[in-house]
C-alpha positions as CSV (number, residue, x, y, z in Angstrom):
1,M,-68.6,-38.6,-53.2
2,N,-66.4,-37.1,-55.9
3,D,-63.4,-35.1,-54.6
4,R,-62.9,-33.1,-57.8
5,Y,-63.0,-29.4,-57.3
6,D,-65.5,-27.3,-59.3
7,A,-65.2,-23.6,-59.1
8,G,-68.3,-21.4,-59.3
9,D,-71.4,-21.4,-57.3
10,G,-72.7,-24.7,-58.7
11,Y,-75.5,-23.2,-60.7
12,G,-74.8,-23.5,-64.4
13,A,-71.0,-23.3,-64.0
14,A,-68.9,-23.5,-67.2
15,P,-66.3,-26.2,-67.8
16,Y,-62.5,-25.6,-67.4
17,E,-59.6,-25.7,-69.8
18,I,-55.8,-25.9,-69.1
19,V,-54.1,-22.6,-69.7
20,G,-50.7,-23.4,-68.4
21,Y,-48.5,-25.0,-65.7
22,D,-47.3,-23.5,-62.4
23,E,-43.7,-23.7,-61.1
24,Y,-44.3,-27.2,-59.8
25,G,-45.6,-28.6,-63.1
26,R,-49.2,-28.7,-62.1
27,P,-51.9,-27.6,-64.6
28,V,-53.7,-24.3,-64.2
29,Y,-57.3,-24.2,-65.3
30,Q,-59.7,-21.5,-66.4
31,Q,-63.4,-21.5,-67.1
32,V,-64.6,-21.8,-70.7
33,P,-67.5,-19.5,-71.7
34,A,-70.8,-21.3,-71.7
35,Q,-72.1,-22.5,-75.2
36,Q,-75.6,-23.5,-76.2
37,A,-75.8,-27.1,-77.1
38,P,-78.8,-28.6,-79.0
39,Q,-81.4,-30.0,-76.8
40,A,-81.7,-33.7,-77.1
41,Q,-85.0,-35.4,-77.0
42,Q,-85.3,-37.4,-73.9
43,T,-87.7,-40.1,-73.2
44,P,-89.3,-39.7,-69.9
45,R,-88.6,-42.6,-67.5
46,S,-90.2,-43.6,-64.5
47,A,-89.0,-42.6,-61.1
48,Y,-87.5,-46.0,-60.5
49,E,-85.9,-46.5,-63.9
50,P,-82.2,-47.0,-63.6
51,Y,-79.7,-45.1,-65.6
52,T,-79.0,-46.1,-69.1
53,Q,-75.7,-46.2,-70.7
54,Q,-76.4,-42.9,-72.3
55,Q,-77.6,-41.2,-69.1
56,G,-75.4,-42.8,-66.6
57,Y,-71.8,-41.9,-66.0
58,G,-71.3,-41.1,-69.7
59,Y,-72.5,-37.6,-69.6
60,D,-70.0,-34.8,-69.3
61,P,-69.9,-33.5,-65.8
62,Y,-68.3,-30.3,-67.2
63,A,-70.7,-29.7,-70.1
64,T,-72.9,-26.7,-70.2
65,G,-76.6,-26.8,-70.8
66,Q,-79.9,-27.6,-69.1
67,Q,-80.2,-30.2,-66.4
68,P,-82.8,-32.9,-66.9
69,P,-86.1,-32.0,-65.6
70,V,-86.6,-32.5,-61.9
71,P,-88.9,-35.4,-61.2
72,S,-92.1,-34.8,-59.5
73,Y,-94.1,-37.0,-57.1
74,D,-97.3,-35.6,-58.6
75,S,-99.3,-38.4,-60.0
76,G,-100.5,-36.1,-62.8
77,Q,-97.1,-35.8,-64.3
78,Q,-95.2,-38.6,-66.0
79,Q,-91.6,-37.3,-65.4
80,A,-89.3,-40.0,-64.1
81,Y,-87.3,-39.5,-60.9
82,D,-83.5,-39.8,-61.2
83,P,-82.0,-40.5,-57.8
84,Y,-78.6,-39.2,-58.9
85,V,-80.0,-35.9,-60.2
86,A,-80.6,-33.1,-57.6
87,Q,-84.1,-31.6,-57.2
88,S,-82.7,-28.1,-57.6
89,P,-80.9,-26.7,-60.7
90,Y,-77.6,-27.4,-58.8
91,N,-75.3,-29.8,-60.7
92,P,-71.9,-30.3,-59.0
93,Y,-70.4,-31.6,-62.2
94,G,-71.6,-29.1,-64.7
95,T,-74.9,-27.8,-66.3
96,G,-77.3,-29.4,-68.7
97,T,-80.9,-30.5,-69.0
98,G,-80.5,-34.0,-70.3
99,T,-78.3,-36.9,-70.8
100,Q,-78.4,-36.8,-74.6
101,H,-75.3,-35.1,-76.0
102,P,-74.8,-33.9,-79.5
103,A,-72.4,-35.6,-81.8
104,G,-68.9,-34.4,-81.5
105,Y,-69.4,-33.2,-78.0
106,D,-66.2,-32.8,-75.9
107,P,-66.8,-34.1,-72.4
108,Y,-64.4,-31.3,-71.1
109,G,-66.5,-28.5,-72.5
110,Q,-64.8,-28.1,-75.9
111,A,-66.5,-29.1,-79.2
112,A,-64.6,-31.3,-81.5
113,T,-64.6,-28.9,-84.4
114,S,-64.0,-25.8,-82.3
115,G,-60.7,-24.3,-81.3
116,Q,-59.6,-22.7,-78.1
117,Q,-62.3,-20.7,-76.5
118,P,-61.7,-17.1,-75.7
119,R,-60.9,-16.3,-72.1
120,V,-63.6,-14.7,-70.1
121,A,-62.2,-12.0,-67.9
122,G,-62.4,-12.6,-64.2
123,Q,-63.2,-16.3,-64.5
124,T,-59.7,-17.7,-64.1
125,A,-59.7,-20.2,-61.4
126,Y,-57.3,-22.6,-59.7
127,I,-57.6,-26.0,-58.3
128,P,-57.0,-26.9,-54.6
129,Q,-53.4,-26.7,-53.3
130,Q,-52.4,-24.4,-56.1
131,A,-51.8,-20.7,-55.9
132,G,-54.5,-18.5,-57.3
133,P,-54.0,-16.4,-60.4
134,A,-51.9,-13.3,-60.0
135,E,-53.9,-10.2,-59.9
136,Q,-53.3,-8.1,-63.0
137,P,-52.6,-4.5,-62.0
138,K,-54.9,-2.0,-63.5
139,A,-53.5,0.8,-65.5
140,V,-54.0,4.4,-64.6
141,G,-57.5,5.5,-65.8
142,E,-58.7,2.0,-66.2
143,P,-62.2,1.7,-64.8
144,R,-62.5,0.0,-61.5
145,D,-64.9,-2.6,-60.4
146,E,-68.1,-1.6,-58.6
147,G,-67.4,-0.5,-55.1
148,E,-63.7,-0.1,-55.8
149,R,-62.4,3.5,-55.5
150,D,-59.8,5.0,-57.7
151,Y,-56.9,6.2,-55.5
152,R,-54.1,8.4,-56.8
153,T,-50.6,9.1,-55.4
154,E,-51.2,12.7,-54.9
155,Q,-54.3,11.9,-52.7
156,F,-52.1,10.4,-50.0
157,A,-50.0,12.2,-47.3
158,F,-47.3,9.7,-46.5
159,V,-46.0,9.6,-43.0
160,E,-42.2,9.7,-42.9
161,E,-41.0,6.6,-41.2
162,P,-37.5,6.4,-39.7
163,D,-35.2,4.4,-42.0
164,G,-31.6,3.3,-41.8
165,D,-30.3,6.6,-43.1
166,S,-32.0,8.6,-40.4
167,E,-30.8,6.2,-37.8
168,D,-27.2,6.6,-39.1
169,V,-27.5,10.4,-38.9
170,I,-28.8,10.2,-35.4
171,D,-26.0,7.9,-34.4
172,W,-23.4,10.1,-36.1
173,L,-24.7,13.2,-34.2
174,N,-24.7,11.3,-30.9
175,F,-21.2,10.0,-31.7
176,T,-20.0,13.5,-32.5
177,E,-21.6,14.9,-29.3
178,N,-20.2,12.1,-27.2
179,R,-16.7,12.4,-28.6
180,T,-16.7,16.2,-27.9
181,E,-17.8,15.4,-24.3
182,R,-15.2,12.8,-24.0
183,R,-12.5,15.2,-25.2
184,E,-13.7,17.8,-22.6
185,E,-13.8,15.1,-19.9
186,A,-10.3,14.0,-20.9
187,K,-9.0,17.6,-20.7
188,R,-10.6,18.0,-17.3
189,R,-9.0,14.7,-16.1
190,A,-5.7,15.7,-17.5
191,R,-5.8,19.1,-15.7
192,S,-6.8,17.3,-12.4
193,R,-4.0,14.8,-12.8
194,L,-1.5,17.6,-13.5
195,I,-2.6,19.5,-10.5
196,A,-2.5,16.3,-8.3
197,L,1.0,15.6,-9.7
198,V,2.2,19.1,-8.9
199,V,0.8,18.8,-5.4
200,V,2.4,15.4,-4.8
201,L,5.7,16.6,-6.1
202,A,5.5,19.7,-3.9
203,L,4.7,17.5,-0.9
204,V,7.6,15.2,-1.7
205,A,10.0,18.1,-2.1
206,A,8.9,19.6,1.1
207,G,9.2,16.3,2.9
208,G,12.6,15.7,1.5
209,V,13.8,19.2,2.4
210,G,12.3,18.7,5.9
211,Y,14.1,15.4,6.3
212,L,17.4,16.8,5.1
213,W,17.0,19.7,7.5
214,Y,16.1,17.4,10.3
215,A,19.1,15.1,9.5
216,G,21.4,18.1,9.2
217,K,22.3,17.3,5.6
218,L,21.2,20.5,3.9
219,P,24.1,22.4,2.3
220,G,25.2,25.4,4.4
221,L,23.7,24.0,7.6
222,S,25.8,22.3,10.2
223,S,24.6,19.0,11.6
224,S,24.3,20.4,15.1
225,A,22.2,23.3,14.0
226,A,19.8,21.1,11.9
227,K,18.9,18.7,14.7
228,P,15.8,19.2,16.9
229,G,16.6,21.3,19.9
230,A,19.9,22.5,18.5
231,A,18.9,26.0,19.2
232,T,18.5,25.2,22.9
233,P,21.6,25.9,24.9
234,V,23.6,22.8,25.7
235,A,23.2,23.3,29.5
236,A,19.5,23.7,29.1
237,Q,18.9,20.5,27.2
238,K,17.2,17.7,29.1
239,R,18.9,14.4,29.5
240,D,18.2,11.1,31.1
241,V,21.4,9.3,32.2
242,I,21.9,5.9,33.7
243,V,25.3,4.4,34.6
244,V,25.9,0.7,33.9
245,H,28.7,-1.3,35.5
246,L,29.6,-4.6,33.8
247,H,31.1,-7.0,36.4
248,N,33.1,-9.9,35.0
249,T,32.3,-12.6,37.4
250,D,34.8,-15.1,35.9
251,K,38.0,-13.0,35.6
252,G,37.1,-10.0,37.7
253,G,37.2,-6.4,36.7
254,T,34.5,-3.9,35.7
255,S,33.6,-1.8,32.7
256,T,31.6,1.4,33.1
257,A,29.5,3.3,30.6
258,L,26.9,6.0,30.7
259,L,23.6,5.5,28.7
260,V,22.4,9.0,27.7
261,D,19.0,9.9,26.3
262,N,18.9,13.5,25.2
263,T,15.1,14.1,25.0
264,T,15.7,17.6,23.6
265,T,17.7,16.7,20.5
266,K,16.3,13.1,20.2
267,Q,19.8,11.7,20.4
268,G,21.0,8.6,22.2
269,S,24.6,8.0,23.3
270,T,26.8,5.6,25.1
271,V,29.7,7.3,26.9
272,L,32.5,4.8,27.7
273,L,34.3,5.7,30.9
274,P,37.9,4.4,31.3
275,N,38.7,2.7,34.6
276,N,41.6,5.1,35.2
277,L,39.3,8.1,35.4
278,A,40.3,10.1,38.4
279,L,37.6,10.6,41.0
280,S,37.6,12.1,44.5
281,D,36.3,10.0,47.4
282,D,34.3,11.3,50.4
283,S,37.4,12.5,52.1
284,G,38.5,14.4,49.1
285,A,41.3,12.0,48.2
286,T,41.9,11.1,44.6
287,T,40.8,7.7,43.5
288,T,40.1,5.9,40.2
289,L,36.8,4.8,38.7
290,A,37.6,1.1,39.0
291,K,38.6,1.5,42.6
292,S,35.6,3.6,43.4
293,V,33.3,0.9,42.0
294,D,34.9,-1.8,44.1
295,D,35.2,0.3,47.3
296,D,32.3,2.8,47.3
297,G,29.7,0.8,45.5
298,S,27.1,2.2,43.2
299,S,25.8,5.1,45.2
300,G,29.3,6.5,46.0
301,T,30.5,6.1,42.5
302,R,27.4,7.8,41.0
303,D,27.9,10.8,43.2
304,Q,31.6,11.0,42.3
305,L,30.8,10.8,38.6
306,D,28.3,13.6,39.0
307,T,31.0,15.7,40.6
308,V,33.6,15.1,37.9
309,L,31.5,15.1,34.8
310,G,29.0,17.7,36.0
311,T,26.0,15.5,35.1
312,S,23.0,14.2,36.9
313,I,22.8,10.4,36.9
314,Q,19.3,9.0,37.7
315,G,20.3,5.4,38.4
316,T,22.9,2.7,38.5
317,W,22.5,-0.6,36.6
318,R,24.8,-3.4,37.8
319,L,25.1,-5.9,35.0
320,D,26.9,-9.1,35.8
321,T,28.2,-11.1,32.8
322,P,25.6,-14.0,33.4
323,Y,22.8,-11.4,33.1
324,L,24.4,-9.9,30.0
325,Q,24.4,-13.4,28.4
326,N,20.8,-13.9,29.3
327,L,19.9,-10.5,27.9
328,V,21.5,-11.2,24.6
329,D,19.7,-14.5,24.4
330,L,16.4,-12.9,25.3
331,V,16.6,-10.3,22.4
332,G,17.5,-13.1,20.0
333,N,21.2,-12.7,19.5
334,I,22.9,-9.6,18.2
335,D,24.7,-8.6,14.9
336,I,27.8,-6.5,15.2
337,D,31.1,-5.8,13.4
338,T,33.8,-7.6,15.3
339,N,37.4,-6.3,15.2
340,T,39.2,-9.4,16.4
341,D,39.0,-13.2,16.8
342,V,38.0,-14.2,20.4
343,P,39.0,-17.6,21.6
344,D,36.7,-19.8,23.5
345,P,37.3,-19.2,27.2
346,D,36.2,-22.8,28.0
347,A,38.6,-24.3,25.5
348,K,41.3,-26.5,27.2
349,K,43.5,-26.8,24.2
350,K,45.3,-24.1,22.3
351,G,44.7,-23.8,18.6
352,T,41.0,-24.5,18.8
353,E,38.7,-22.6,16.6
354,P,37.8,-19.2,18.0
355,L,34.5,-18.6,19.5
356,V,34.0,-15.3,17.8
357,H,35.4,-14.6,14.3
358,K,36.5,-11.2,13.1
359,G,34.2,-9.8,10.4
360,S,31.3,-7.6,9.5
361,Q,27.8,-8.3,10.9
362,Q,28.8,-11.3,12.9
363,T,25.9,-12.9,14.8
364,L,26.7,-13.4,18.5
365,S,24.8,-15.5,21.0
366,G,24.8,-14.6,24.7
367,K,28.0,-16.6,25.4
368,M,29.8,-15.1,22.4
369,A,28.7,-11.6,23.3
370,V,30.0,-11.9,26.8
371,A,33.3,-13.3,25.5
372,Y,33.7,-10.4,23.0
373,A,32.7,-7.7,25.5
374,T,35.2,-8.8,28.1
375,Y,38.1,-9.8,25.8
376,R,41.4,-7.9,26.0
377,A,44.3,-9.3,24.0
378,S,47.8,-9.3,25.3
379,G,49.4,-5.9,25.0
380,E,46.1,-4.2,24.2
381,N,45.1,-1.0,25.8
382,E,42.3,-1.2,28.3
383,N,40.2,1.0,26.2
384,A,40.1,-1.6,23.4
385,Q,38.1,-3.9,25.7
386,L,35.9,-1.0,26.7
387,E,35.0,-0.3,23.1
388,R,34.0,-3.9,22.5
389,F,31.7,-3.6,25.5
390,G,30.2,-0.5,23.9
391,Q,29.6,-2.4,20.7
392,V,27.7,-5.2,22.5
393,M,25.5,-2.7,24.4
394,Q,24.5,-0.9,21.1
395,G,23.8,-4.2,19.5
396,V,21.5,-5.2,22.4
397,L,19.7,-1.9,22.0
398,R,19.1,-2.4,18.3
399,K,17.5,-5.8,19.0
400,L,15.6,-4.8,22.1
401,S,11.9,-4.0,21.6
402,S,11.0,-0.3,21.3
403,D,7.7,-1.1,23.0
404,Q,8.0,-0.1,26.7
405,S,5.8,-2.9,27.9
406,S,7.8,-5.5,26.0
407,A,11.1,-4.0,27.2
408,I,9.9,-4.0,30.8
409,T,9.0,-7.7,30.4
410,T,12.5,-8.4,29.1
411,V,14.1,-6.7,32.1
412,Q,11.8,-8.4,34.5
413,T,12.6,-11.8,32.9
414,L,16.3,-11.2,33.9
415,A,15.2,-11.4,37.5
416,Q,17.8,-8.9,38.6
417,I,17.9,-7.0,41.9
418,L,18.5,-3.4,40.9
419,D,20.0,-0.8,43.1
420,P,17.5,1.8,44.4
421,P,16.1,4.1,43.3
422,L,16.2,2.3,39.8
423,T,13.3,-0.1,39.3
424,D,12.7,-2.7,36.6
425,K,9.9,-0.6,35.1
426,D,12.1,2.5,35.0
427,L,15.0,0.6,33.4
428,G,12.7,-1.1,30.8
429,A,11.1,2.2,29.8
430,F,14.5,3.9,29.5
431,L,16.0,1.1,27.4
432,A,12.9,1.1,25.1
433,K,13.5,4.8,24.3
434,L,17.2,4.1,23.6
435,A,16.3,1.1,21.5
436,D,14.0,3.3,19.3
437,L,16.9,5.8,18.8
438,A,19.3,3.0,18.0
439,K,17.0,1.5,15.4
440,S,16.5,4.9,13.7
441,G,20.2,5.7,13.5
442,Q,20.1,8.4,16.1
443,Y,22.6,6.7,18.4
444,K,26.3,6.9,18.8
445,T,29.1,5.6,21.1
446,A,31.8,7.8,22.3
447,L,34.9,7.2,24.5
448,L,35.7,9.8,27.1
449,P,39.2,10.9,26.6
450,V,41.3,10.7,29.8
451,R,44.9,11.4,30.3
452,T,47.3,8.7,31.5
453,D,47.0,10.1,35.1
454,G,43.2,9.9,34.9
455,T,42.5,13.5,34.6
456,L,40.3,15.1,32.0
457,S,41.8,17.3,29.3
458,A,39.8,20.5,28.7
459,Q,40.7,20.4,25.0
460,T,39.7,16.7,24.4
461,S,37.0,16.1,26.9
462,D,34.8,19.0,26.0
463,S,33.4,17.3,22.9
464,V,32.0,14.6,25.1
465,V,31.3,16.3,28.4
466,K,29.8,19.4,26.9
467,D,28.0,18.1,23.8
468,I,26.8,14.8,25.3
469,L,26.7,15.3,29.1
470,G,25.8,18.9,29.3
471,G,28.8,20.9,28.5
472,T,29.3,22.5,31.9
473,A,29.7,21.2,35.4
474,K,26.7,21.0,37.6
475,S,26.5,23.8,40.1
476,P,27.4,22.3,43.5
477,A,24.7,21.8,46.0
478,A,24.6,24.0,49.1
479,G,27.3,23.0,51.6
480,S,29.3,20.9,49.1
481,A,33.0,21.6,48.5
482,V,34.2,23.8,45.7
483,R,35.9,21.8,43.0
484,V,39.3,23.1,42.0
485,S,41.2,21.9,38.9
486,V,45.0,22.4,39.2
487,Q,47.3,22.4,36.2
488,N,51.0,22.5,36.8
489,A,53.0,25.0,34.6
490,T,55.9,25.7,37.0
491,G,58.2,23.1,35.6
492,V,58.4,21.4,39.0
493,K,56.4,18.1,39.2
494,D,56.1,18.1,43.0
495,D,54.2,21.5,43.0
496,T,51.0,19.7,42.0
497,E,51.0,17.4,45.0
498,K,51.8,20.4,47.3
499,A,48.9,22.4,45.9
500,R,46.6,19.4,46.3
501,V,47.4,19.1,50.0
502,V,46.9,22.8,50.6
503,L,43.5,22.8,48.8
504,L,42.2,19.7,50.6
505,N,43.2,21.2,53.9
506,G,41.4,24.4,52.9
507,G,38.1,22.5,52.3
508,F,38.2,22.4,48.6
509,T,37.8,19.4,46.3
510,F,41.0,18.8,44.3
511,L,40.8,17.8,40.6
512,E,44.0,16.9,38.8
513,G,44.4,19.1,35.7
514,G,47.6,17.5,34.5
515,T,50.9,19.2,33.5
516,A,51.2,21.9,31.0
517,S,53.3,21.4,27.9
518,G,55.4,24.4,28.8
519,T,56.1,26.7,31.7
520,Q,54.2,29.9,32.5
521,A,55.6,32.8,34.5
522,A,52.4,34.0,36.1
523,S,49.7,31.9,37.8
524,K,46.0,32.2,36.9
525,V,42.9,31.5,38.8
526,L,39.9,31.3,36.5
527,Y,36.1,31.1,37.0
528,A,33.3,30.7,34.5
529,N,30.3,31.9,36.4
530,A,30.0,35.1,38.3
531,S,28.7,33.2,41.3
532,D,32.1,31.5,41.5
533,K,34.2,34.7,41.6
534,A,34.3,34.7,45.4
535,N,35.3,31.0,45.4
536,A,38.1,31.8,42.9
537,T,39.3,34.6,45.1
538,E,39.3,32.3,48.1
539,V,41.3,29.7,46.2
540,A,43.9,32.3,45.2
541,K,44.3,33.3,48.8
542,T,44.6,29.7,49.9
543,L,47.4,29.0,47.4
544,G,49.2,32.3,48.2
545,L,48.6,33.8,44.8
546,P,48.0,37.5,44.2
547,A,44.4,38.8,43.8
548,G,45.3,40.0,40.3
549,S,45.6,36.4,39.2
550,V,41.8,35.9,39.5
551,A,40.0,36.4,36.2
552,K,37.0,35.1,34.2
553,G,37.8,32.5,31.7
554,T,37.5,28.9,30.6
555,V,37.1,26.3,33.3
556,S,38.0,22.7,33.0
557,S,35.0,20.3,32.8
558,G,33.7,19.2,36.3
559,A,35.5,22.1,38.0
560,D,34.2,25.2,39.5
561,V,37.6,27.0,39.5
562,S,40.6,26.2,37.4
563,V,44.1,27.0,38.6
564,V,47.2,27.2,36.4
565,L,50.3,27.2,38.6
566,G,53.0,29.5,37.2
567,Q,56.6,30.1,38.2
568,D,55.4,32.7,40.7
569,Y,53.8,30.0,42.8
570,K,55.7,29.5,46.0
571,P,54.6,26.4,47.9
572,S,56.1,27.6,51.1
573,A,53.9,30.7,50.9
574,S,50.8,28.6,51.0
């Protein structure tokens, strides 16, 4: 079968001619208008006669004209049958009625003497695998083909479709609107942040002022007035007091201090009591603190301290040096500022390196702490050793846990036998409170000023006795002796002893008031509280002093009545 492509419907199709080449160099064809060719006389042949050279493959398949007559099987007709000629007028290779061609016939549909044939409109064709002819646009007013309508631009209503410009406009509007909203939102956030900043600054300022007021650091306010509970009278402030006696089991001797927790002002203190502090025993005789600890024990000494200092001690803690060493080790050593080098007490040779070095923030173990707390250099005052003991106690409180349960566990671990009514739980809870104050900086150590004769000076002891321990002596319980402080201003030293004997015989408790710096002509008997006026009158009568010498005034700490012996005092009269 031939693969050549023939356009048309196959019925009398015209031949093709090359009209040009496409972009790939392939020829482009078009149909040539049909031409009448002279009919050639053909000799009929039989149905089984083969093709001749003239009728065979020599005829132009693209020529136009009549096809040879269709053979018939009717016996009455003499037409020959050609097996290669279709029975219908269809000729796939062209049109024609016979195999005879005129002279000069062009097998591709073009006569030898003829030129290029005019193009027939609408008959341009293309071969397979080639693009078809481009449609020629028709001019305005040009007649259209049958069934084709003539549309004009004004007949259409175009639908506006969104394009890039409209999208840009919408985006710009959205951007402008969003930017305005962002600006407003930024303004609102700025206002909110400004308000929050002002509130924070106000709170910080208020907190700072409150702290300065609490710490007593505001200008124009004294430290005492700025502390909590400062407005409460000194005597009405609540205090918890425990006396601790350090016993040196190696070298002997004791050191005494009062641990004070002022629950009203939230202030902790250690009051160091010199061993020469004058006390009165059960018989009314004068004794010293050190002698009282050794002779009267914890209970008697506690009562005598209450009498002299006018305080109320809740318990006594006897702390032997081995227990102090264990306590320091339990809290994990202490850090204090040492004021001297302390030699190792166990060292057998002189010149060995000291156990404790002088310096700031020295870390002391249990053994080092005991050596420092009990050390007294040659020629040093006894109070120097007492102050070192106070440093060690404050260092222990700074390292002790502020949690009561932990502090109680630490005390119980010491396995001490405490003097009743103090228990390990009471002691642990008390020390935990002091530890909290020591860590917060609300803690101080003070030495009670005592004269060389062991008496308290009204001028020097009031800062400790009044501000720390209560300021005034405790009112004596019913049936207890009236405490009388005697100061000698007669110029005669023996008058003090004579007055003491008279007062003790009269049932009064004698308190040494020392010797005045100068002489005084008239004697004075002073009382502070109106309830003590009768006692003051009785004291004046006992000493042989006139009733006019009794007056209300300042009384020495720990005393109910103060007596200043003048030159008018006559021991023989009493």
